[in-house]
N, C-alpha and C positions, 0 to 999 in steps of 0.2 A: 217253805217246806224243806226240811233237811232229812238226810238219810243216815243210817248206821254205816259204820265202816265194815266192809266185808272181809277184808284180809289185812294182815299186818304188812306194812310197807317197810322193807329193809334194803337200803341202798348202800353200796360200798362207797367209802369216802376216799376221794382222790388225794394224792400226796400234796397237791397244791390247790387251794381253794380260790378259784378265779373270781367267783361272785359276779360274773358278767351278766348283764341283762339280756335275756333273749329278745327277739324281735317278733312281734305278732302282727298279722294283718288285722288291725283293729284301730279304732280311735284311741287316743290317749286322753286320760283324765287327770286333772290336778285339783288339789284342794288347798285353797288359801282364803283367808277371811276378807273377801272383796265385796264391794257393792256394785261397781261397774268397772269396765276396762276399755282400753284401746290398744292398738298395735302400732309400734314405731320402733326405730333404732334408738334406744335410750342410752346406750353406752358407747356409741360411735364406732362399733366394729364392723358395720356394714350389714349386720344380720338383724332382722326384725325381732323385737322383744314384745312380750305381753306386759303392758303397764296397767296395773290394777289399783283402784282407789278404794280404801276402806275408811273406817272412822278415824280421820286425822292422819292417815298414813298413805304413802304410795309404796306398793310392793312390786318389784320388777321380777318377772320370770324371764331369765336370760335365755335367748335363743341359741341353740347349738349349731344352727345352720342346716340341720337335717329334719326339722319339723318337731324336734323335741325340745324341752325346756327344763331348766333347773332354777330353783328358787334363788334369787339374787338379793341385792340390797333392799333394805327397808328404810324409808325416809319419813320422819315426822314433819308434816307440812302444816301443822297447827291449824286444823280445820275441824268442823263437825263432819257429819256424813255428807259427802259431796257426790255429784252425779253428772252424767253425760259428758265425759271427758273428751276433749279435742286435743290432739297432739300437733304442735306447730312450733316453728322457730320464731317466737314472738319478738325477741330483742336482737335478732340478726347476728348472734355469736356462733352460729353453726350447730348449736345444741338443741335437742328437742325439749320444748317446754310444754306445760299442761295448762289448759283452760277448762274450767268446770263451773257448775252452779252449785249453790248450797250455802250452809251457814258458816260463820266464823267459829273458831274453836270454843269460845265461851258462849256462843249462841246470841251474842249481842244483836246481830242483824244477819240477814241473808244477802247474797249478791253473787257477782261473778268473781271467782278466784283465779289467780294466775300464779303458778308455781314454776319458777325458772329451773331448767335442768342444768346440771353441772357437767354433763357430757360423759359421766362415768356410771350412769344408772341411778344416781341419787338426785334428789330435788330439794330446792330451798323452801323455807316456809312461805305459805301463800300470801299474796297481797290481794285484798278484797276491794271490790267496788260495789257500793250498796245499791240495792234495787228498792229504794224507798222503804215502805213498810211491807212489801211483798215477802211472803214466807214460803210460798210453794212455787218453786222455780222449775222450769223444764229444760228443754234442749238448748244447747249453745250452738250458735252459728258464727263462723269466723270468715269474714269477707270484707271487701272494700265497698261500703255503701254510700260514701260521699265523694268518690271519684278523685281522691288525692293521692292514690297509689299506696296508701298505708292501710292495712287491713283493720277492720273494726270488729266489735263483738256485739252480737244481738242475742238476747235471751228472752224467753216467754215467762211471764208471771201472772198472778191473778188480776193485776191491774191492766195488763196489756203487754206491749213489746218494749223492752228497754234496749237502747242502743248506746254503746260506749265507743266513741270514735278514737281511733289510734292516733297517738301523738308522736310515734317513733320511739325507738329504744326500749320498747316493752311497756310504755306507759299509756294510759287511756284517760279520756275526759270523764267527768261525772256523767251518770246515765241520763239520757233524755227519753221520756216516756211517750209512746204512741198509745193513747188509752183505748182499751177494748175490754168489754165485759164478756165473760163466758168462755175464755180460753182455757184449754186443758193441758198446755205445756209443750205439745209437739211443735217444732219449728224447722223450716227448711227454706233455702234460698234458691232463686233461679231468675233468669230474665224471661219472664213469661210473655211479655208484650213486645219483645224484640226492639226495645228502644235503647239498648246498651246499658241500662241501669239494673242493678240487682233489686228484685222484688222479694217479698216474704210470703210464705204460706204457713198459716197458723191453724192448729187443730182447735176445734170448738166443741161445745156441748151438743151441737146439732150437726157437726160435720167438720168443715174447714172453711177458712176465709183467706183470700189473697189480697195482700197490701201492695199496690204498685209503688215502686220507689221513684223518687224525684231526682235521684243522683246526687243529692246534697245532704243525705242523712235523714231526710224526712220522707213520709209516706202519705199517699192519698187514701181516701176512704176505701174500705175493703169491699170486695164482692164475696158474698157468702154462698157456699155450696152445702146443701142439706143431705144428710144420710138417713133421714127418717128417724127411726127409733134408736139408732146407734149413735154413740158419742165418739168423735174423732180422738184418737189417743196418740198415734205416732204417724209421721209423714216423712217420705223421702222423695227426692226429685231425680229424674234421669230421662234421657231420650230413649224411650222404649220402642218406638216405631221408626226410629232412625230418619226422621224428617227434618232434623235440625232444631226442633222445638222441644223444650223441656216438658215432661209429663210428670204426673204425680201418682204415687202409690200410698194408699191410706190404710192404716190399721184402725178399725173402728169396732167398738163393742160396748156393752152396757156395764158389766162388772168384770173384774180381773178373772173371775171363775166362769164367766159366761161369754166366751170369745167364739165368734163364728168360725166355720171352717173355710173361710175365704178372706181375701183382701180385695180392696176396691182400686181399680185402675182408671185414672182420668187422663185422657190424651189431650195435650195442649194444642191449640190452633195457631200459636205464635202471635196472637193478638190480645192475649190476656184472658182468653176464654178456654173452657174445657168441655170435652164431650160428656155425655151421660156416663155414669160409672159402669164398668164391666167387672163382674165378679171373677176372680182368679182363685181356683181351688188352692188351699193351703191349710195345713194343720193349724189349729188355734195358736196364734202368735201374738206377742206383745210388741215385737220389733221385726222390721223387715230391712233387707239391704239389697241394693242393685249391684250386680257385678257380672262380668263375662266369665262364667265358670268352666265353659267347655272350649274356649279359645277360638270360637267362630266369628268373633267380632260383634256379636249380637248380645244386648243386655239380657241377663237372666235375673231371677228372683231367688233370694235365699232367706228362709224364715228362721226365726229364733227357736223353733221347736224341732228342727232337724229336717225341714223340707227344702228341696231345691227344684225350681221349675224353669226349664229351658225356654228362652224366648224364641219367637218365630221371626222377629224383625218387623212385625206389623202391629206390635202392641198386644198381641195375644201370646198365650203360653201353653206349653205342653203340660200334661198331667204331671204333678210333682213326684219326685222320688223321695221317699222318706227314709232317713237314717235314724235308727233307734237311739235315743238318748237315755241316760239314767232316769229312773222314776223321780229322782231328786229334781230333775229339770222339767217337770210337767208344765209349769208356766215359766219358761226361760225369759230372762230379762233382756238379753242383748246378743246380737250377732255381729261379727266383724269379719268380712272377707279380706284376705291378705295373702301375699306371696311370701310364705314363711321360709322358703328354701332358696329364694332368688333364682328359681328355675323357670319363671314365666307361667307357672300354674297357680291358679287362685285356690288357696286353702280356706278353711272356715274355722273360726274360733267362736265358740258359744259359751255363754256364762249365765248362771242363775244367781238368785239372791241369797243362797245358802253357802256360798263359797265354792261351788263346783264349776270347773272350767273343762270343756271338752274341745279337743282339736281333731278335725277331720282333714286328712291330707289328700290332695288331689292326685289321682293316678293318671290323669289325662282324660280329655274329652268329657270332663264333668263327672267322672266316676270317682268316688271317694273311698279311701282305705277303711274297710269296715269288716266285721265278721260276716260269715255266710249265715243267712237266716233261712231256716227250713220250717215252714208251717206244719204244725201237727194239731189238728182240730181238738180242742178241749184239753190240751196238755195241762197236767197238774204240776209239772216241774221236778219230777223225780225220774231217775234212770239207773240202769245197770248196764255194764259193758262186757262184751265177750264176742268171740267169733262164733256166731250161731250157725252159719252155713258152711263152715269148714273151708273157706277160700283163702284163709290167711289174712283177711282184712277185718279190722275191728267193726263190730256192729253195736247197736244200741237198742235197749228195751225201755220204752218210756210209758209211764202211766198217763191215762187220759180219761175223759168222760166215757169213752167207748170201751176201755179196759187197758190192755197193754199193746202199744203200737211197736212193732219191730221195724227198725230202720237198718238196712243193710249197707255196710260200708262199700264205697266204690274204689277207694284208693286215689281219687282225684280231688285235688284241692278246690277246684271250682264247683264241684258238686259232691260233697263228702258222703252223702247218704242218698239212698233211694228207698221208697216204701216197700215194706215186706208184709208179713201177715199181721192181723190184729186179733188178739186173744180177748174175746168178749168177756167182760167182767164188770160188775157194778161196784163202784166206790173202790177202785184199785188204789192201793197204797204204794209205798216205795218198794220196788222189786229188788231182789238180791239174786246173785248167780252162784251156782255150785253144782258139783257132780253128785246127784242124789243116788245114782245107781253104781257109781264107780266106773262108768264108761267114759268114753272120750268126748261125748257131746256135752255142751253146756245146758244145764237145766235152770229153771226159774222157780223161785218162791215169791209169792205176792200176798201181802196182807189185804184183806177185804172184809168189811162188815164183821169184825171180831172173829174172823177165820183166817187161816193161811192156806192158800191154794197152791198146789205143786203142779208144775208143768214139766214134762220130760221132753227134751229136745231130740229131734231125729237126726241132727247133724247137717241137715240141708236147709235150715232156717224155719222149719215147721215145729209145732209143739202139740203134745197130747196131754190133756189134763189127767193127772194120776191120782190126786186125792184132795180132800178138803178137811182141814183140821180145825176144830173149834178152839179159839184162843180168846176167851173173855178178857176184856181190857184192851184188846187191840195192841197198837204200838208199832215201833220199828223192829227190824229183824237183824240178827247176827247169826252166822253159821259157823260150825266147827264140830269136831268129833269130841264131844264132852265126856263120853264114857269109854273112849279108847278102844272101840270095837271095829274101827276102820270104816264106819258108816257115818254119813254126814247128818248132824242134828241141827236144830235151830232153837234160838232163844229170842224172846220178845222183850221189849221195854215195858210190857205189861206184867213182867215178873213171872214168865212161864218158860219152861224148858220142855221141848218135845224131842224124844230120841227117835232117830231114823231107823227104818227097817231095811234100808238098802235097796228098796224097789220104788221109791217115790212116795211111800206111805209112812206114817209116823204114829208112835204110841201116844196115848192120852197125855197131854201136857201136865206138868206138875210145877208147883211154885219152887223157884230156885233159891229164894231168900225170903223166908216168911215175914221178917220184920221190916221189909222195905216197901214203901208206898209212893205213888205219884211220880214214878220214874219218867225221865224225858227221852233218853236215847241210850244206845247200847253198842258195844263193840267187843270182839272176841280175839284172843291171841294168847300165846304162851308168855306170860309175864315173868315167870321165875325160872325158866330154862329147864323144867322137869319133863318136858315133852307132852304135858297135858294142857288142854285148852282152858284158859281162864276167861273172866269177863270183867269189863269195866262199864258201869252205868252212871248216868247223871241224873240229878234231881235239881231242876233249875229254880223252883220256887223257894227252896231253902239254901241254894247254892252249895250242894254237896256233890262230890264225886265218890262213888263206892268202888273199891277194888275187891273183886271176888276171886280168890285163889282156889282152884280145883283141889279138893281134898282126896281125890282119886277113889272116893267111896260113894259117889253119887251126890255129893253136896259141895258147899263152898265155904271158905273162911272169909268173912267180910271185914274190910277196913274202910273207915270213913275219912275223907279229906274234905275240910271246909275250903271251898274254892274262893279265894279272894286275892286281890292285888293290894298288899298293905292292909288297910282297914276297909277297903271297898270290896263288896261281894261281886263275884264275876257272873253268877247265874249261868252255869255251864249248860250247853245244849248238846250238839253233835260231838261224837268222839271219834278220833282217828288214832290208831296205834302205829308208830313208826320209829325206827332208829334214827334219831336226828343228829347224834354226835359220834356215830361210828364206833361205839363201844360194844356192839353186838347185843345190846339190851333194848327192849321196846320202851319207848317214851310215850307220853300222852299228849295229844293236841286236842283241845276242846274248844268248840265255838262258844260264843257268849250271846245271850239274848240282847245284850247292849251293843253288840258289834265287836269284831276283832276275835282274837283267839288267845288262849292261855296255854303255856307249855309247862309240863311236869316231866322231869328227867328221871328215868328208871334206873335202879341199881342192879337189875337182873335177879333180885330176890323177891320182887313184888312190892318193893317200897318205892315211893315217888316223892321228888322234891320240887317245889315250885321254882320255876326259872324266870319266866317273863310273861308279860301280856303284850301282844301286838295289836294295835288298834287301827282300824280304817277310819280316817277323820271325815266322816260324811255328814255329821250333824243331824242324822236321823236315826231312829231305832231300827230294829230288825235283826233277828238272829243270824249269826254268821254261819257260812258253809265253808268247809275247808277240805283241801286235798293235798297230799304230800307226794311229790314226784321230782325227779331231776328234769327241769325244763330248759336248762341252759347247757347241758352236755358236759358239765365239769365233774360228774360223778358224785355230787353232793346233793342231798335232798333239799328241795326248796318247798316253800308253802305257797299255795294258790288259794286266796281267800276272797269271798264276797259276802254281801249281806243279802238276806232274803228279799228285802224290799226295794233294792236299787240295782242298777245294772253295771256297777263298777267292780272290777276284779283287781284285787291287790296281789302283786307278785313279789314275794319276799325271797330273794336269793339267799341260800344257806351258806354259812361260813364253814360248816363241817364240825362245829363244836357245840351245836345246839342253839347257837345264836344266828342272827340273820342281818343281812345288809338292809339299808334303807329301801323301802318298797317303791315300786312305781305302779301306775294304774292303767289298765287297758279296759276298753268298753265291751261288755256283752250286752245283754239286756233286752228289754228294759227291767225285767224283774226275774233274774235267775233264781230257781229254787234249789239247784243242785250244781255241783262242779265235778267233772270227771276229766281225766287226761288220757287221750288215745292218740296213737300214731295213725292219723287218717289219710295222710297224703303220700304215703309210700316211701319215706326216707328209710335208710337202713336202721334197724333197731339199735345198732351200735352207736348211732349218733346221739341217742338218749335225749331227743328234743321233741316231746309229744305236743300235740295240739290241745287247746282248751275246748271242752264241750260243756255248754251251759244250758241244760234244759230249762225252759222258761215257763212261768205260770200264766203268761198271757197268750199261750197257744202256739208254741214252737220251740225250736232249739237253735241256739247260736253257736257257731263253730269259729274259733279264732285260730287260724292257721299259723303255725310256728315257722317263720321265715328264716330263723337262725340256721336251719339245716342246709341252707344254700352254701354255707362255708364248710360243710362236712365233707371229708375226703370221699371221692367217688361220685359226688353229685355235680 
């Protein structure tokens, strides 16, 4: 859900465009075309990097040492789609190499691939070792299974377990098969019977099976463990109860979309046997990891859907803490715990199959850097901001199933809002703020069931309903003084204009442009500098933007813009008016139903020229939502953009000439329907570094605190 722009944004442009990135307390998101990833120092600088594998390539996201990453080198390793990477120095040259499973480049056969690292973040073409005729390979395990001191490689396939014994120097023998039918690809190693030899645990269609190792690269007959109706999919090993014996955590489910809200924990007895499974609560996950995330020396669990459960040291776990991920990551493929900043804290890297990577940085004691989430029952995802109670702190009015929920700002970063009044209203749409009586208090206009309801604020956070105006066609709202009488009016994207009476009531609405139909969104501002309020409306089905200049006689002169980037139609949705290049003229920023925004620069006479389209590379649809504000304190307007269907926010620092620096992405989510910028944690307004407020359609609002203000003078 998107909202109309309420006021034109006009920011002074500083003499020097720094373009620096602000820092928000939020997860960081990255978008690269990857299938799976691992974390290791790929370029030898001592800082962990994210190493991603795509179709035939390795892409390295180079670590900056502070938990952020930049896209680094890409290497063609001449493979097909490969999976389950393991980073290790295979040939002993001090460089990180990659081991993985998958097909050769031309699909001739599948097997275990090894790509040697060059030590600079690039990798050599893979050398493959064939797994017979097996085509569906799973996890790779790297360890010494034959006791010669040289690590070997094990991988699961549909025929069983393949073992490639290391020969030294990065070479391996041909694969030896331990036959087994019904395996599903998950594989992990541990000495389960305390005989000093590595054993293997393999996921199966009915649970998992343990293969005792003989210490010479062969294995004895397995012992099976049943999970009833669930199929074992992924398995990890660790000492969860700290008794010196390895335990097992199993992800088991029936289908990728039918994943239970728990994982199964089996405690090992050190003799090759395991306890009955215990269910540990966890959001539906396809992958699980064991790590000490709070520094107490006790193993914890981290799930691939954003859950972390602290261990007790007895093999049981506390209720998990959930960190909201983008809707893109509903079924996340992979999770990797790693100390990304070399500070002794375990951070989390999560990755999905659509190219999305999310990084959660550990703030200590297992708490991760993330936005503040405030539940609002039945929230629809739209909001308007103002100081409703006159305490100098920004507040928020959100639409919900109950009506309009007022959240009062506290000025504290740890708890940005507290609950205020609720204005009961059925089917409340996106609210807008304005002074309907010309007084000092902020008033509200709310569309509802093809009407617009006006509420007069009392200046103390309370409201009184003043009027209900019939607006057939419904739609979004824009406010302005369209007839120049000093009283606030409103226009709707349903092609209606209602003149205000100055007391919170309105005259019967009239059509403002008789020949326009099917409009999407609306914004108001003075487009030609004549002091009269004009309109801009969008029509996404035909990809039109209409500029309506006020003729000062109760009507508008209409100009149509075909909204497209080259030959491709943009399908414009939300409209924001702002001066992006510092020439004193309003420009148009429009969201797109395909994602991203398009920019049209204004000449101050009501004419607009297409400039650029900025795209968020999410790989999913969903209309964009945009806000314009200076978020990094350089005096230049920046763009803050998200898509309605995911929880990633793109921050595009402005250059001051209507163009923008490369964006970076922070996490709100999971599904923000709106974006607003407010100074919620009390830094001086002169710092110009507002916080991001993202009302969410899943029942709450996410606040991303702008930490850049810590460098502001006086703080």
